[in-house]
C-alpha positions as CSV (number, residue, x, y, z in Angstrom):
1,M,29.2,4.5,-13.2
2,L,26.3,2.3,-14.2
3,D,23.5,4.1,-16.1
4,Q,20.3,4.3,-14.0
5,E,18.1,3.2,-16.9
6,V,20.3,0.2,-17.6
7,F,20.1,-0.8,-13.9
8,K,16.3,-0.5,-13.9
9,T,16.0,-2.6,-17.1
10,V,18.2,-5.3,-15.7
11,L,16.3,-5.4,-12.4
12,G,13.1,-5.6,-14.4
13,R,14.2,-9.0,-15.6
14,W,13.6,-10.3,-12.1
15,A,10.0,-11.7,-11.9
16,S,8.5,-11.2,-8.5
17,G,5.3,-11.2,-6.5
18,V,3.7,-7.8,-5.7
19,T,3.6,-6.5,-2.1
20,I,2.1,-3.6,-0.2
21,V,3.7,-2.6,3.0
22,T,1.5,-0.8,5.6
23,S,2.3,0.8,9.0
24,R,0.7,2.9,11.7
25,A,2.1,5.6,14.0
26,E,0.6,8.4,16.1
27,G,-2.9,7.8,14.8
28,K,-1.9,7.8,11.1
29,I,-1.9,4.9,8.7
30,H,-0.1,4.6,5.4
31,G,1.0,2.0,2.9
32,M,2.9,1.7,-0.4
33,T,3.5,-0.9,-3.1
34,V,7.0,-2.4,-2.6
35,S,9.0,-4.4,-5.0
36,A,11.9,-5.1,-2.7
37,F,10.7,-7.8,-0.3
38,S,12.4,-11.0,0.7
39,S,12.5,-13.7,3.3
40,V,15.7,-13.6,5.5
41,S,15.6,-16.3,8.1
42,L,13.4,-19.2,9.2
43,E,14.6,-19.2,12.8
44,P,13.8,-16.6,14.0
45,P,11.3,-15.8,11.3
46,L,12.6,-12.7,9.5
47,V,11.7,-10.8,6.4
48,L,12.9,-7.6,4.9
49,V,11.4,-4.7,3.0
50,C,13.1,-1.7,1.4
51,A,11.3,1.6,1.9
52,D,12.0,4.8,0.0
53,K,13.4,7.4,2.5
54,S,11.1,10.1,1.3
55,S,7.9,8.0,1.7
56,I,5.3,8.6,4.3
57,T,5.2,4.9,5.0
58,N,8.9,4.9,5.8
59,E,8.3,7.7,8.3
60,L,5.6,5.7,10.1
61,I,7.7,2.5,10.2
62,E,10.6,4.5,11.6
63,K,8.3,5.9,14.4
64,S,6.3,2.8,15.2
65,G,8.8,0.0,14.6
66,I,6.0,-2.1,12.9
67,Y,4.9,-3.0,9.5
68,A,2.7,-5.5,7.6
69,V,3.7,-7.0,4.3
70,H,0.8,-8.0,2.0
71,I,1.5,-10.4,-0.8
72,L,-1.2,-9.6,-3.4
73,S,-3.5,-11.9,-5.3
74,K,-4.0,-11.8,-9.0
75,E,-7.3,-9.9,-8.5
76,Q,-5.5,-7.1,-6.6
77,Q,-3.8,-5.3,-9.5
78,D,-6.0,-2.1,-9.0
79,L,-5.0,-2.1,-5.3
80,S,-1.3,-2.4,-6.2
81,N,-1.7,0.6,-8.6
82,K,-3.6,2.6,-6.0
83,F,-0.8,2.1,-3.4
84,A,1.9,2.8,-6.0
85,S,0.6,6.1,-7.3
86,K,1.6,9.4,-5.7
87,K,-1.7,10.9,-6.9
88,D,-4.2,11.0,-4.0
89,E,-1.6,9.3,-1.8
90,H,-3.5,10.4,1.3
91,R,-6.6,8.6,0.1
92,R,-5.2,5.1,-0.4
93,F,-7.2,3.5,2.4
94,E,-10.5,5.1,1.4
95,G,-13.2,2.4,1.0
96,I,-10.9,-0.4,2.4
97,N,-12.0,-2.2,5.5
98,C,-8.7,-2.9,7.3
99,S,-8.2,-5.1,10.3
100,T,-5.1,-5.6,12.5
101,M,-3.1,-8.5,13.8
102,V,-0.6,-8.6,16.6
103,T,1.4,-5.4,16.0
104,G,-1.5,-3.2,15.1
105,A,-0.3,-2.4,11.6
106,P,-3.2,-2.1,9.1
107,V,-4.1,-5.3,7.4
108,L,-5.7,-5.2,3.9
109,P,-8.4,-7.7,3.1
110,D,-8.3,-10.7,0.7
111,C,-4.5,-10.8,0.2
112,L,-2.7,-14.0,-0.8
113,A,-0.7,-13.6,2.4
114,V,0.1,-11.2,5.2
115,L,3.2,-11.0,7.4
116,D,2.8,-8.9,10.6
117,C,6.2,-7.7,11.6
118,T,8.2,-5.9,14.4
119,V,11.3,-4.1,13.2
120,V,14.5,-5.7,14.6
121,A,17.0,-3.8,12.4
122,A,17.1,-0.9,10.0
123,H,19.9,-0.3,7.5
124,D,20.6,2.8,5.5
125,A,20.9,1.8,1.8
126,G,21.2,4.7,-0.7
127,D,17.8,6.3,-1.2
128,H,16.1,3.5,0.8
129,I,16.0,2.0,4.3
130,V,16.1,-1.7,4.6
131,Y,13.9,-2.9,7.4
132,V,14.3,-6.4,8.8
133,G,11.3,-7.5,10.7
134,R,10.5,-10.4,12.9
135,V,7.3,-12.0,11.8
136,E,4.9,-12.0,14.8
137,D,1.9,-13.4,12.9
138,A,0.9,-14.5,9.4
139,T,-2.1,-15.5,7.3
140,N,-2.6,-16.8,3.8
141,L,-5.3,-17.7,1.3
142,D,-5.2,-20.3,-1.5
143,V,-5.4,-17.9,-4.4
144,T,-3.3,-17.0,-7.4
145,P,-0.5,-14.5,-6.9
146,L,-0.1,-11.2,-8.7
147,L,3.2,-11.2,-10.6
148,Y,5.3,-8.5,-12.1
149,Y,7.9,-8.8,-14.8
150,Q,9.6,-6.3,-17.1
151,G,7.5,-3.4,-15.9
152,A,4.1,-5.1,-16.2
153,Y,1.7,-7.4,-14.4
154,R,2.0,-10.9,-15.9
155,D,0.2,-14.2,-15.8
156,F,2.6,-17.2,-16.0
157,S,0.0,-19.8,-15.0
158,S,-0.5,-21.1,-18.5
159,E,3.2,-21.2,-19.5
160,E,5.2,-24.4,-19.3
């Protein structure tokens, strides 16, 4: 069987944008930094996120059937860290003025892009659930993305 540390190291070679997924259910809101996000289909517009089964965010997505994906800008590294840390997890939204779009999922301000989604499929996948969502609405700004590679935030804008 493949060693877990080797697997994590190999996956760390995949440069990616940084996302936060949020949801709302039964008067509660929650969100978490997610590395597993991808587009799925143009018609209909579908994206997927992978949520840790033990996360509060997963529980809310499961109950409500909605989520918003926030693609972070270069200036949002602190926000990424706040939503990734288990420390003070219940305080992640403190001081953040959220809005909503079509689904009612919490929308964080000043993100590079936001995709507001309704769950159309959920698949059990090891210690995660893969949620496929139909994009109901989307917004974007013309700002630089926050990038992650080999376990650290990176700036590739000056590299050729």
